[in-house]
N, C-alpha and C positions, 0 to 999 in steps of 0.2 A: 146348674149354673154356679156351682160352688166356687170354682176358681175365679169366675167373673165377679162374684160377690166379694170374695176375698181381696181381689184387686181393688175394688171400689172402697173397701173398708180399710185396707192396710196401705195401699200404694197411692190412692187418690181420694182420701177422705175429705170431709168438709173443710178441714184446716188448710188443705192444699189449694193452690191457685191453678185452675184449669189451663191457664196460659203456660204452665210448666209441663204440660203433658208430653211434649216431645222429649224433654230431658228425662222424664220418668220412663218413657218407652225405651230410650237408649240404655238407661241403667238396667232396666228389666231384661233387655235382650242379652245382657252379659251372662244370664243364667242359662241353664241347660233344659231341665225338665219343665219348669214352671211356664216359660214363654210358650212352649208347645202345647201344654194343657190349656192355657188361656186362649191361644190361637184356635185350637180345635173347638172350644166352646163358642167363641165368636163366630166361627164359620158355621156352626150348627144354628146359631141365632139367625144368621143371614139366610141360610138355606131354608129354614122353616118360617122365615118372615116373622119371628117371634119378638117383635120390637116392643110390644105392649108390656110383656114381662120384664124385658130389659129396662124399659122406662121406669117401671115400679122399683126395681133394684137400685137404679140410679137415684130416684127420688128418696128412697130410704137412706142411702149412704151419703148422697151429695146435695140433695135438694131437688126441687122441681125441674123436670126436663120433659118436654112433650115427646110424643112418639116419633115425629119427624126428626127432632134433634137427636133422640136416642139412636135412631137408625143411622144418622150421619156419624155420630160418635162411635158406634160399634164398627161400622165399615172403615172409618178412619183408623181406629185402633188395630183392626185386623190387617189392613193394608200395610200399616207401618211395621207391625210385628213380622209380617211376611215379606217385607221389602218390595211391596207392589207399589208402583207410582200412583199418586193420587193428586187431583187438582184441588182437593178440599184442604182448608187450613184450620188450625185451632181457633182462629178468629171467627171463621164461618160458624163453627159449632157454638162458640160463646155468644155470638150476636145474631144467631139464626132468626129470631123473631123480629129483630130490628131491620133486617135486610129487606128493603122494599124493591124487588126486582121490577115490578110493574112501573113504578115511578122512574127508576133508572133507565128502563127500556125506552120510555117515551121522551125522557130528557135527552138521551143520546140520539134518538131518532130526530128530535127537533134540531139538535146541534149539527146534524148532518144536512140541515136545510132541505129536508124532504117534505113532501106533502103526503097526505094519506094514500094517494094513488101509487106512491113509490114504496108501499109497505112490503111488497114481495121482495124487492131488492134488499131492503133493510133486514128482513127476517133471515134471508140467506146469509147475510153478513153476521148477524147475531148467532145463528146456528154454527157458523164456521169459527167464530172468535170467542164466544162466551163459554165459560167453563160449564161442563155438564151439570154440575150441582146447581148453577144459576138457571140453566134452562129448565131443569126439573122443578125448581122453586117457582119460576114464572108460570109454568103450566098449572102448578098447584094453586097459586094465587088466582089465576084465571078461572079454574074449576070451582074454587070457593065462591067466586062472584056469581057463577052460573047457578050453583046449588042453593045459594042464599037469595038468588034473584035480586041482588043488590048491585046495580050497575052504576051507582052514583060516583064511586071512587074512580072507576075506569073512565067515566064521562068527564070527570074533573081533569084527569091527565090528558085525555084526548083533546079536550077543548083548549087546555093550556098550551100543550106542545104541538097540537095538530093545526094550530093557526086558523081556527074556524069554530063554528057551532055545530052541534050534533044532537039529534034527538035520541031518546032512550032505546028505541027499536034499532036504530043504527049502531048504537054502542053494543047492543047484544050481538049484532052481526059481526062487528069487529072483534069482540072478545072470543066468540066461537071460531072465527076465522083464524085468529092467532093460535088458539089451542090446537086446531087441526094442522096448521102449517108447521108449528114448532115441533109437534109430535109426529110429523110426517104422515098424517092421516088424510085420506081423500076428502075433498070438499067441492061442492058445486057453486060456492060463492066466488064471484069475480071481483076484480079491482073496481069495476063500476058500481058495485053494491056498497063499496066502502067510502064513497065520496062524501066529504065534509062540506056542509053548506057554508059559503063564504059570506 
């Protein structure tokens, strides 16, 4: 990862604002050999899923960046260098930890004046309209809830925006249902299982 490390040290060191990344990439692309070398290394990181090492290099030269952010950063940089369209922005990378997709999902769900029984319709709309990056982050947030067995945050949003009360077991069902539906995985849960008590 010598070229990647050199890029972080010389082109995007701690004194540089990450918001300037697009300008730096455009300047970088004017070169001949260096952009290709960097692109090849980035492609190798993506193919080997080696985001942990990438995260360590970034931490060393720029400051802390978790593995998910590092993956987003590497893919963004690779796509931009390779002129591949991406729906991710520099703002997404900078503010990754602050983006609360679960909250935004239920806020938008509520504004659509839906009840919990209409969740399937809303999920289809979300999958059609939401950027892939946000869909993946929502699934990550939901999986974190399942792995930590901490359904209180999800319960808060469902109660607030679902216009009713809901017990912990029901929240668990809703969370797992969302994971499966957004990830297009089979589920034997039905809309009747998701009913919120009025």
